[in-house]
C-alpha positions as a printed NumPy array, in Angstrom:
array([[ 16.119,   4.206, -10.119],
       [ 14.167,   3.113,  -7.051],
       [ 13.083,  -0.407,  -6.183],
       [  9.943,  -0.941,  -4.126],
       [  9.427,  -4.408,  -2.66 ],
       [  6.074,  -5.334,  -1.139],
       [  5.554,  -8.135,   1.347],
       [  2.978,  -9.354,   3.831],
       [  0.239, -10.563,   1.536],
       [ -1.458, -13.906,   1.881],
       [ -4.678, -15.766,   2.533],
       [ -6.834, -14.598,   5.429],
       [-10.373, -15.307,   6.573],
       [-13.063, -12.613,   6.493],
       [-12.716, -10.383,   9.525],
       [ -9.009, -11.053,   9.795],
       [ -6.024,  -8.723,   9.564],
       [ -2.859,  -8.36 ,   7.523],
       [ -0.047,  -5.831,   7.462],
       [  1.601,  -5.058,   4.155],
       [  5.085,  -3.608,   3.954],
       [  6.812,  -1.762,   1.117],
       [ 10.575,  -1.424,   1.418],
       [ 12.183,   1.282,  -0.721],
       [ 15.772,   1.252,  -1.973],
       [ 15.986,   5.047,  -1.537],
       [ 15.197,   7.153,   1.492],
       [ 11.47 ,   7.894,   1.71 ],
       [ 12.08 ,  11.114,   3.616],
       [ 11.967,  13.029,   0.31 ],
       [  8.822,  11.569,  -1.189],
       [  6.032,  13.732,  -2.533],
       [  3.482,  10.987,  -2.031],
       [  3.576,   7.305,  -1.253],
       [  0.618,   4.993,  -1.373],
       [ -1.084,   1.686,  -1.863],
       [ -3.173,   0.679,  -4.858],
       [ -4.949,  -2.562,  -5.632],
       [ -6.203,  -4.391,  -8.669],
       [ -8.8  ,  -7.149,  -8.552],
       [ -9.283,  -9.581, -11.472],
       [-11.124,  -7.903, -14.323],
       [-11.034,  -4.488, -12.65 ],
       [ -8.939,  -1.36 , -12.987],
       [ -6.239,  -0.499, -10.5  ],
       [ -7.609,   1.745,  -7.754],
       [ -6.205,   3.891,  -5.003],
       [ -6.489,   2.381,  -1.523],
       [ -4.573,   4.852,   0.635],
       [ -2.051,   7.606,   0.138],
       [  0.333,   9.497,   2.394],
       [  1.941,  12.851,   1.585],
       [  5.257,  14.414,   2.503],
       [  3.412,  16.328,   5.229],
       [  2.092,  12.987,   6.553],
       [ -1.481,  13.732,   5.63 ],
       [ -3.458,  10.679,   4.579],
       [ -6.367,   9.882,   2.327],
       [ -8.314,   6.649,   1.976],
       [-10.749,   5.111,  -0.448],
       [-14.247,   5.166,   1.038],
       [-14.371,   1.371,   0.907],
       [-11.454,   1.006,   3.35 ],
       [-11.935,   3.978,   5.691],
       [-11.915,   3.01 ,   9.368],
       [-10.5  ,  -0.416,   8.486],
       [ -7.111,   0.317,   6.881],
       [ -4.279,   2.513,   8.171],
       [ -1.312,   3.741,   6.143],
       [  1.924,   4.675,   7.9  ],
       [  5.65 ,   4.928,   7.283],
       [  8.95 ,   4.434,   9.075],
       [ 11.513,   6.831,   7.62 ],
       [ 14.385,   5.109,   9.425],
       [ 13.538,   1.827,   7.699],
       [ 12.488,   3.406,   4.371],
       [  9.309,   1.394,   4.658],
       [  5.634,   2.099,   4.033],
       [  2.964,   0.021,   5.759],
       [ -0.699,  -0.763,   5.284],
       [ -2.473,  -2.213,   8.291],
       [ -5.64 ,  -3.926,   7.093],
       [ -8.293,  -4.923,   9.644],
       [-11.788,  -6.376,   9.307],
       [-10.92 ,  -7.728,   5.886],
       [-13.721,  -8.566,   3.48 ],
       [-13.795, -10.851,   0.424],
       [-14.064,  -7.737,  -1.758],
       [-10.616,  -6.665,  -0.515],
       [ -9.13 ,  -9.551,  -2.497],
       [ -6.671,  -8.112,  -5.013],
       [ -3.035,  -7.621,  -5.863],
       [ -1.774,  -4.708,  -3.77 ],
       [  0.866,  -2.397,  -5.211],
       [  3.098,   0.149,  -3.547],
       [  3.685,   3.469,  -5.317],
       [  6.094,   6.331,  -4.622],
       [  6.611,   9.751,  -6.186],
       [  9.963,  11.321,  -5.332],
       [ 10.799,  15.051,  -5.261],
       [ 14.3  ,  14.452,  -6.626],
       [ 13.211,  13.329, -10.091],
       [  9.407,  13.607, -10.006],
       [  9.227,  10.019, -11.165],
       [  6.606,   7.54 , -10.027],
       [  7.835,   4.096,  -9.048],
       [  5.822,   0.91 ,  -8.572],
       [  6.447,  -2.318,  -6.739],
       [  5.768,  -5.744,  -8.189],
       [  2.654,  -6.321,  -6.083],
       [  1.606,  -8.725,  -3.358],
       [ -1.508, -10.907,  -3.453],
       [ -4.133, -10.55 ,  -0.738],
       [ -6.911, -13.145,  -0.72 ],
       [ -9.799, -12.927,   1.748],
       [-11.758, -16.156,   1.812],
       [-13.196, -18.683,   4.193]])
């Protein structure tokens, strides 16, 4: 079993920045993929950004050039740097990890991001 714990959410004004963190209870060196998803009220959960074991990245069109996904293997932590935030970025953000060892997908509990003036 793997625990993923997100942090870093909060209230920010439009145009502001936040950095989300996702701390894993197991080494992230052996992940297949690790990523960030979000779910706004009344909407389905959607992919925001994903990072593969080869460190390739992919982003939703709506966040390209504004968000950056990265990881620190030594800290077993995934990050999402969010710049130029817009009200439409308001959502609960979830961390997700797929491990090679058991090919099981794990989810964090989510962290709220609210972009409002």
